[in-house]
N, C-alpha and C positions, 0 to 999 in steps of 0.2 A: 504494499500500500504506499509506504513512504517513498519507495523507488518511483512509483507512478507519479506521486506529487512532485518529486524532484525533476522528473523528465518533463512534466507539464510546465513547471516553472522555467526550466531551461528553454523549452520550445516557445512559450509565450513571452518570456523575457521580463516579467515584472521584477524579478530579483535584480536584474541589471538596471532597470529604470529607477527603482528605489535607491539602490546603491549609488548610482550616478548622482541622483538628487541630493543625497546626504553628502557625498564627496564635494559637491559644488559649494557647500556651505562651510568648508574648512577655513580655519584661521589660526594663527599662532596662539592666540588666547584660548580658543576652544580646544586646541590640541592639548594644552596643559590641563584644562578642566576635565576633558574626557578621559585623559590618562588617570587622573585622580578618581573619577567615578568608576572606571573599569577596575582599578586596584581594590576599591571597596567591595567588589564582587569576587576577589580572589578567595579561595577556600580558607586560607589561614586567617584572613581578615574577617570573614563571615563567622568562623568558629570563635574567634576572639570577641567579636561584637555580640554574639549570642550569649557568651558566658558573662560578659559585663552587663548585658541586658537582664539576665537572670539575677545577677547580684543586685541590681537596682530594683527590679520587681520584688525580690525578697525583702529588701529594705523597706519597700512600700507595703509590706505585709501581704504579698501575693503568695499564699501558701502552696500554690501549684507551680511556681516559677521553675524550680529545678526538675519537677516531673516533666514539664513541657520541654525543658532543655534536653533531658534524656531521650524522650521520644523523637525530638527534632534531630538530634545527633544520630540516632539509629536510622532514621529515615534517610539522612544524608549519606550514611555509609552504604545504604542499599541503592540509592540513586546513582552514585558514582560509577559502579561497574556497568550499569545499564547504559549510561551515556558513553562510556568507553567502548562497550560492545557495539553500539550503534555507530560510533565514529569508525571503528574498524570495519564494520560491515559495509558502510557506504563509501568510506575513504574519499570523501569529497575534498578537492583542493581548496585551499583558502584563496580569497579573492586577489590578494596582492603578494604573490611570491617574490622573493623568498621570504617566507614567514618565519618569525622567530619562534613560532610554536612547533613542537615536534609532531603533534597529532593532526588529524583531519578536522575539517571545518564543521561537518554536520553530525549532530546538532550542537549548538553552543552550550558548553558546560557552564559558563558564567551565567547565561540567561536561565538555564535550568536551575542552578543553585539559587540565584537571587529570587526567582519566582517560586521556588520551593519554599524558601523562608517566608516570602510574602503570603503564599497560600496557607501555610501552616499557622503562622502567627495572626493573620487576619481572621482565621477561623477561631483561634484560641481567644482572641481579644476583639470581638466583633463591634468595635467602636470606630467611628470615622477618624478620630484623632490618632488611631493606631493604623488603621487600614490604608488611609490615603498616603501617608508618608512611605509605608512599605511598598505599595504599588508604584508610586512615583520613583522610588529608589530602584526597584527591580526594572522598571521601564527604562530608567536612565542607564543602568548597567547594560541592558540589551542594546540600546541605541549606541552606547559608546563602543561596543564591539563592532558594529557596522562602520561607525565613524572612523575608528582606528584601523580599518581595513583588515580586521581579523576574521570577519564573518560576512556571509551573505545575509540579506534580510530574512530569508526563509530559515536559515540556521537558527536565528534568535527567536523567531516565531515558534518553531517546533520545539526548541529547547525550553522556551518559556511555558508553552502549553504542557509539556511533559513535567516540568517542575511544579507548576501550579496544581496539576492533577495529583501528583505524588504528595505534595504538601497537604492537600485536602484529604487524601486517603489515609495518610499517616495520622492526621489529626482525628479522623473518624475512629481509628483503631488504637488511639493513644493509650487507653487504659491497659490494654494487653501489653503494650511496650513498657508502661510504667511498672508492671509487675514482673518483668524479666529480672533475673538475678545473674550477676556475673561473678 
């Protein structure tokens, strides 16, 4: 199914059209901003941010903060090999070779991870003051990946959808994850 989607995108060209539109808006200032946004979606930054968020939530007397952290970490650990498997299966070249990245373009791991976090935590804390910043951050990470020439638009759309769905599924089954013992 994904292969059909990629072929259709390649034949009809919306990937190239959107990619070119984004590239036409490049500037030295935006280069710096987008590099910072993309770094916020790096796995190590997300893990650190989640931990600090749990500390803050705990300090604000959210008794489930560390339970959510455990479930979210376990879901991240399950999502990573799925993304890696898909990258290896499709082996789609990145848009601007030579890329500093060692792996394939499709789907975007940064988009998957950021939308996973947005999906999980917007379900855990269904308030606009939580949901809106999470979704804007995830969208910013996804856009930065196209802007920085690391991904095609369809890479970030599919990665984002996979991440969002995974975040919602993990949230739905979070109590089972909370009860796991290591």
